[in-house]
C-alpha positions, 0 to 999 in steps of 0.5 A, a space after each residue: 506511424 498512424 498517429 490517430 491510432 495511437 491517440 485513440 489507444 492512449 485516450 482509451 487506456 487513460 479514460 479506463 485508468 481515470 475511471 478505475 482511479 475515481 472508483 478506487 478512491 470513493 468505493 468503501 474499502 476495508 482500509 477505511 474501517 476504524 481500527 483501535 489497537 490495544 497493545 501491551 508494550 511491556 510488563 514488569 514484576 514489581 514484587 520480585 524479592 531476591 532472598 540471596 540464598 536465604 530461604 528463611 527470609 520472608 517479604 511481605 508486600 503492600 500497595 496503598 495499604 493493601 497486602 498483595 502477593 504478586 503485583 504486576 505493572 503492565 504498560 498498555 497503549 491504545 492507538 487509533 491506527 485507522 484513517 478515521 476519527 472515532 466519535 464517542 458523543 452526539 448524533 454522529 458517533 460511531 460507538 455502539 455504546 457510550 463508552 468503550 470497555 475492556 475486561 481482565 480475566 477472573 484470576 487477575 485484578 486491577 487495582 490501580 492505573 497511572 497515565 503515561 501519555 495522552 493525545 486527547 481528552 478522555 476519562 479511564 475509570 476502573 470498575 469492580 477491579 476487573 473492568 476498564 471504562 474509556 470515555 471520550 468525545 473525539 479520537 483522531 487518527 494516530 492519536 493514542 493513549 498509554 497507561 500503566 495498569 497495576 494488576 495483582 494475581 495469585 496465579 503463577 503465570 506471567 500475565 500477557 496480552 491475552 488476560 484482556 478481552 472485550 465484550 462479545 458485542 461489537 463496540 464500534 460501528 464498522 470497526 474493530 479492536 485488536 489485542 496485540 503484544 508489541 515490545 518495541 515502541 510504536 513510534 519506531 514504525 517507519 513513516 513516510 515523508 508524504 505523511 504531512 500532506 494528508 490523505 486527501 492530497 495523497 490520494 490525488 497524487 497517488 491516482 495521478 502517478 498510477 495513471 502515469 504508470 499505466 501509460 508507461 506500461 501500455 507503451 512497454 507492452 505495445 513495444 514488446 508485443 508489436 516488435 515480433 509481429 512487425 519483424 515477421 511482417 517486415 521479413 515477409 515483405 522483403 522476401 516478396 517486395 524488396 527487389 521490386 522496390 529497389 528497382 523502382 528507386 533506381 528507375 525513378 530517383 537520381 544518385 546525385 540527389 540528396 533524397 535520391 538513390 542512396 537515401 532510399 535504396 534498401 531502406 523502405 522505412 524511409 519511403 513515403 510515396 507508396 501510391 505511386 510505385 504500386 508496391 504494398 506499403 512497407 510495414 510499420 505496425 502501429 509505430 511502437 517498434 523500433 524498426 529492427 530488421 535484425 532478428 538478434 535486435 528484435 529478440 533483445 528488444 522484445 525481451 528487454 521490453 517484457 522484463 520492464 513491463 513485468 517490473 512496472 506491472 509489479 510496481 503498479 500493484 505495490 503503489 495500489 496496495 499502498 494507496 492511502 
C-alpha cells in the first residue's frame, strides 16, 4: 500500500473541501436575504345572522356606533422568517423608508385592530381605513406580530389574503415581503434540536460534518473504482507470473518455517521482497481495494460501494441544502 500517495490524495481532497466550506459560509447567498411573511391565519364573518327560516326577520349591525353591512375579523401574523435582523431606525437601518406599509383593496375598509401577540416593541396605526403603518426599531429573526383586523365590505366575496398588498417600490434593502394564507399555526412547523446553538455555531458544525462526509465519500468511490481495476491487473499478473512466483517460493523458503512455503505459496499479496525474485510486484492498486481474487467478490464489493457512494452523495447534497 502506497501510504504517501494515500496521504497526498487525502490532503488534496480535504484542502478543496475546506476551501469550498469556507466559501460556502461567507459567500452571500439567497438564504441570507431578509424575508417577512404576511400570513392570514384565519378569517371569521362576525355578521352572520341565522333567520331560523323566517325571512321577515331583519338584523342591523353596528360596530362602535357605526352601522355596518358585513364585518370580518382577519387574524394576521407578520413574521421575520429570515436569519437577519430588520433595523427600522438609525444609520444601519435596512428599510427603504421609515416604516412598512400595507394596503387593502378599494372594496374593503379597516375599521379597527386588536393586538394578539408581539415579540418586540412596535407601533401599528390605520390610516384612511385602507393603510396599515408599521413602525419599529429592531425586528429579530423568528420574531412575530399577530393582530386581528376588523374589515367591512359590501362585497359578497369572502376576503382573503389577496385583498392585502404593498407599495410597488421595494420596502426592504435586499429583502422581500410575501403574502401567504396559512390556516395552521406557524409554531407547528418542525424545529430542530440544534436550533438552540445559533447560526454561527451550526455553520461551523455543518462545515466539519460536510468535510467528514466528503472524506468518507472519497474512500467509498476509491474502493468502488479501484476494485475492478485491481482485479483485472491481478488476474493478468497471475496468468503471467504466478507459476514462476510459486517456483521461487519453493526454491527459497522452507516448509517448516513460520514465514515459509505455506505462508507465501499462492499468496503473492503477502510477499514483499520483490526486488530479489526478479518478478514484477504483485498488484495492490492504491491500497483501496479488498484484495479480492474471486470475480463474484469483486462484483459484489464494487456494487455495494457504488450504492453506498450514491447514498453518501445524496446525503451530502441534502446537508448542503439545509446549511444554516
